[in-house]
C-alpha positions as a Python dict, from the first residue, in 0.01 Angstrom:
ca = {
    (1, 'M'): (0, 0, 0),
    (2, 'I'): (-88, 368, -14),
    (3, 'A'): (-449, 452, 60),
    (4, 'L'): (-572, 740, -151),
    (5, 'A'): (-813, 977, 10),
    (6, 'P'): (-1147, 1011, -174),
    (7, 'P'): (-1198, 1334, -355),
    (8, 'A'): (-1367, 1601, -156),
    (9, 'A'): (-1733, 1639, -214),
    (10, 'A'): (-1803, 1929, -450),
    (11, 'G'): (-1982, 2205, -265),
    (12, 'P'): (-2215, 2468, -415),
    (13, 'L'): (-2065, 2708, -667),
    (14, 'V'): (-2002, 3048, -507),
    (15, 'I'): (-2121, 3368, -678),
    (16, 'A'): (-2056, 3711, -519),
    (17, 'A'): (-2309, 3991, -562),
    (18, 'L'): (-2122, 4323, -548),
    (19, 'G'): (-2369, 4610, -510),
    (20, 'D'): (-2544, 4864, -301),
    (21, 'S'): (-2863, 4864, -82),
    (22, 'L'): (-3064, 4685, -364),
    (23, 'T'): (-2820, 4398, -337),
    (24, 'Q'): (-2782, 4421, 34),
    (25, 'G'): (-3156, 4381, 99),
    (26, 'Y'): (-3220, 4712, 274),
    (27, 'G'): (-3528, 4726, 491),
    (28, 'L'): (-3622, 4360, 440),
    (29, 'P'): (-3620, 4054, 658),
    (30, 'E'): (-3298, 3861, 619),
    (31, 'D'): (-3455, 3587, 410),
    (32, 'Q'): (-3646, 3819, 180),
    (33, 'G'): (-3361, 4027, 30),
    (34, 'F'): (-3215, 3995, -316),
    (35, 'V'): (-2942, 3744, -231),
    (36, 'P'): (-3157, 3482, -49),
    (37, 'Q'): (-3428, 3514, -302),
    (38, 'L'): (-3190, 3474, -588),
    (39, 'E'): (-3025, 3171, -417),
    (40, 'A'): (-3367, 3012, -374),
    (41, 'W'): (-3463, 3081, -731),
    (42, 'L'): (-3147, 2916, -855),
    (43, 'A'): (-3196, 2618, -627),
    (44, 'A'): (-3549, 2574, -760),
    (45, 'R'): (-3398, 2540, -1106),
    (46, 'G'): (-3142, 2282, -1009),
    (47, 'A'): (-2847, 2515, -968),
    (48, 'E'): (-2649, 2445, -652),
    (49, 'V'): (-2518, 2792, -589),
    (50, 'R'): (-2425, 2992, -283),
    (51, 'V'): (-2464, 3368, -338),
    (52, 'L'): (-2245, 3588, -121),
    (53, 'N'): (-2405, 3920, -23),
    (54, 'A'): (-2133, 4181, -110),
    (55, 'G'): (-2396, 4462, -112),
    (56, 'V'): (-2332, 4776, 101),
    (57, 'S'): (-2608, 5030, 141),
    (58, 'G'): (-2521, 5364, -2),
    (59, 'D'): (-2231, 5232, -200),
    (60, 'T'): (-2113, 5388, -519),
    (61, 'T'): (-1898, 5240, -802),
    (62, 'A'): (-1595, 5387, -622),
    (63, 'G'): (-1693, 5188, -313),
    (64, 'G'): (-1729, 4879, -516),
    (65, 'L'): (-1387, 4930, -666),
    (66, 'S'): (-1237, 4975, -319),
    (67, 'R'): (-1385, 4641, -204),
    (68, 'I'): (-1327, 4430, -511),
    (69, 'G'): (-993, 4297, -393),
    (70, 'W'): (-1126, 4132, -81),
    (71, 'T'): (-1459, 4037, -242),
    (72, 'L'): (-1273, 3810, -494),
    (73, 'T'): (-1167, 3544, -243),
    (74, 'P'): (-1040, 3208, -386),
    (75, 'E'): (-1385, 3051, -331),
    (76, 'V'): (-1561, 3293, -560),
    (77, 'A'): (-1620, 3161, -896),
    (78, 'G'): (-1846, 3422, -1053),
    (79, 'L'): (-1941, 3789, -990),
    (80, 'I'): (-2253, 3998, -1022),
    (81, 'V'): (-2181, 4365, -1042),
    (82, 'A'): (-2490, 4584, -971),
    (83, 'L'): (-2358, 4932, -897),
    (84, 'G'): (-2439, 5276, -1020),
    (85, 'G'): (-2767, 5372, -858),
    (86, 'N'): (-2600, 5588, -599),
    (87, 'D'): (-2367, 5748, -860),
    (88, 'L'): (-2695, 5851, -1031),
    (89, 'L'): (-2845, 5995, -709),
    (90, 'R'): (-2532, 6194, -650),
    (91, 'G'): (-2498, 6317, -1010),
    (92, 'I'): (-2143, 6168, -1037),
    (93, 'D'): (-1984, 6217, -1379),
    (94, 'P'): (-2048, 5898, -1584),
    (95, 'A'): (-1680, 5906, -1685),
    (96, 'V'): (-1588, 5859, -1322),
    (97, 'S'): (-1843, 5573, -1281),
    (98, 'R'): (-1721, 5414, -1599),
    (99, 'K'): (-1353, 5421, -1476),
    (100, 'N'): (-1455, 5256, -1154),
    (101, 'L'): (-1657, 4985, -1317),
    (102, 'D'): (-1378, 4929, -1564),
    (103, 'G'): (-1145, 4874, -1262),
    (104, 'I'): (-1388, 4621, -1108),
    (105, 'L'): (-1418, 4424, -1433),
    (106, 'A'): (-1043, 4435, -1486),
    (107, 'A'): (-984, 4288, -1140),
    (108, 'A'): (-1228, 4009, -1207),
    (109, 'G'): (-1071, 3936, -1540),
    (110, 'A'): (-722, 3921, -1388),
    (111, 'A'): (-860, 3669, -1140),
    (112, 'G'): (-1025, 3456, -1415),
    (113, 'I'): (-1373, 3529, -1277),
    (114, 'P'): (-1664, 3566, -1513),
    (115, 'V'): (-1893, 3866, -1452),
    (116, 'L'): (-2255, 3962, -1502),
    (117, 'L'): (-2270, 4340, -1520),
    (118, 'V'): (-2620, 4485, -1435),
    (119, 'G'): (-2704, 4831, -1556),
    (120, 'L'): (-2962, 5096, -1480),
    (121, 'P'): (-3143, 5354, -1701),
    (122, 'A'): (-3059, 5713, -1602),
    (123, 'P'): (-3328, 5974, -1547),
    (124, 'G'): (-3341, 6274, -1791),
    (125, 'N'): (-3303, 6541, -1518),
    (126, 'Y'): (-2920, 6547, -1569),
    (127, 'G'): (-2963, 6615, -1937),
    (128, 'P'): (-2942, 6396, -2252),
    (129, 'E'): (-2561, 6377, -2259),
    (130, 'F'): (-2542, 6245, -1904),
    (131, 'K'): (-2814, 5995, -1972),
    (132, 'A'): (-2662, 5869, -2289),
    (133, 'A'): (-2308, 5840, -2140),
    (134, 'F'): (-2430, 5662, -1821),
    (135, 'E'): (-2648, 5410, -2006),
    (136, 'A'): (-2383, 5333, -2269),
    (137, 'M'): (-2113, 5256, -2018),
    (138, 'Y'): (-2266, 4921, -1911),
    (139, 'P'): (-2297, 4745, -2249),
    (140, 'E'): (-1965, 4897, -2365),
    (141, 'L'): (-1779, 4783, -2059),
    (142, 'A'): (-1936, 4440, -2077),
    (143, 'A'): (-1826, 4405, -2443),
    (144, 'A'): (-1477, 4532, -2373),
    (145, 'H'): (-1422, 4278, -2088),
    (146, 'G'): (-1621, 3990, -2230),
    (147, 'A'): (-1875, 4004, -1952),
    (148, 'L'): (-2244, 3915, -1952),
    (149, 'W'): (-2478, 4222, -1945),
    (150, 'H'): (-2823, 4282, -1819),
    (151, 'P'): (-2957, 4633, -1903),
    (152, 'D'): (-3170, 4706, -1599),
    (153, 'F'): (-3164, 4576, -1244),
    (154, 'L'): (-3524, 4700, -1196),
    (155, 'A'): (-3666, 4576, -1519),
    (156, 'G'): (-3876, 4314, -1341),
    (157, 'L'): (-4046, 4587, -1141),
    (158, 'R'): (-4111, 4807, -1450),
    (159, 'A'): (-4257, 4503, -1634),
    (160, 'A'): (-4485, 4417, -1344),
    (161, 'V'): (-4618, 4768, -1328),
    (162, 'E'): (-4674, 4778, -1702),
    (163, 'A'): (-4865, 4454, -1669),
    (164, 'G'): (-5099, 4604, -1412),
    (165, 'A'): (-4929, 4533, -1076),
    (166, 'N'): (-4989, 4785, -799),
    (167, 'P'): (-4652, 4972, -771),
    (168, 'V'): (-4721, 5038, -404),
    (169, 'A'): (-4714, 4668, -333),
    (170, 'L'): (-4372, 4637, -510),
    (171, 'M'): (-4197, 4907, -306),
    (172, 'Q'): (-4121, 4992, 52),
    (173, 'P'): (-4270, 5299, 198),
    (174, 'D'): (-3955, 5506, 110),
    (175, 'G'): (-4034, 5463, -260),
    (176, 'L'): (-3674, 5377, -331),
    (177, 'H'): (-3630, 5019, -229),
    (178, 'P'): (-3831, 4717, -348),
    (179, 'S'): (-4055, 4517, -111),
    (180, 'A'): (-4015, 4139, -79),
    (181, 'E'): (-4259, 4106, -373),
    (182, 'G'): (-4072, 4359, -570),
    (183, 'V'): (-3747, 4163, -511),
    (184, 'R'): (-3925, 3851, -635),
    (185, 'R'): (-4008, 4028, -956),
    (186, 'I'): (-3653, 4148, -993),
    (187, 'V'): (-3509, 3800, -939),
    (188, 'E'): (-3748, 3642, -1190),
    (189, 'D'): (-3630, 3886, -1450),
    (190, 'L'): (-3255, 3875, -1366),
    (191, 'G'): (-3243, 3506, -1283),
    (192, 'P'): (-3181, 3368, -1637),
    (193, 'A'): (-2886, 3597, -1676),
    (194, 'V'): (-2748, 3462, -1350),
    (195, 'L'): (-2793, 3118, -1475),
    (196, 'D'): (-2580, 3214, -1776),
    (197, 'L'): (-2316, 3337, -1537),
    (198, 'V'): (-2327, 3012, -1341),
    (199, 'E'): (-2266, 2819, -1658),
    (200, 'R'): (-1965, 3043, -1745),
    (201, 'A'): (-1829, 3002, -1389),
    (202, 'R'): (-1865, 2625, -1397),
    (203, 'A'): (-1681, 2615, -1733),
    (204, 'A'): (-1402, 2841, -1602),
    (205, 'R'): (-1358, 2595, -1299),
    (206, 'G'): (-1373, 2297, -1526),
    (207, 'L'): (-1688, 2169, -1351),
}
C-alpha cells in the first residue's frame, strides 16, 4: 500500500510591490511603511496576503526595469508597480519612462503575473506636453497589457487634505514622504484596487 502525503497547506498569496521610497517606507518605523500597512489592511478584510517590499529609495522606472527579473520569483503571484515619481523629479522624458514601464509590464505578462499599475499626476512646471504625456502613459500601458490601473498613488492624501485634514500631520518634515498617518490614508484609497489584484492573482494560480 502506498501512502500518499497530504497536500501542503496553502500559504498566503504573495504580492510584490515594486517601487521607490514611497513603497520602501522611507523615514518610517519598519511596521508603519506602505508594505506592512497594506498587508495589515488586506488581512483585516480576510485576504491572506504577504506583500514583498521591492521598493528602493530613489529608484526610477529604469531601476525598476533593471530589477524586475529577480523581483518576479516563482512565489510571486501578483505585482504592484508604483514607479515614476523620481522620473518626475529628474525631468526624465516621459517616452523613456513609458518604455521602461512597458518593459516591466511585458516581463510580468511573460511570467503570467497580473499587475496593478499605479500612476502619479505630473506637475505643470515641465509644460503641458510633458504633463499630458506622463499622465497618459499609465492608463495606456495598463490597457495595452491588460493590467489594473490606479491613477494616483497619493490620491488618499489629496482627498484627506480636501476633506480638511492637516497636511502637516500627513507628511514627514521633508515634505516629500508621507507620515505613518499619511500612509494609512494612501492604503485606504489604494487597498480596493489591490484586492482586485489579489483576486486576479488567485484566479491565475487556480486558487
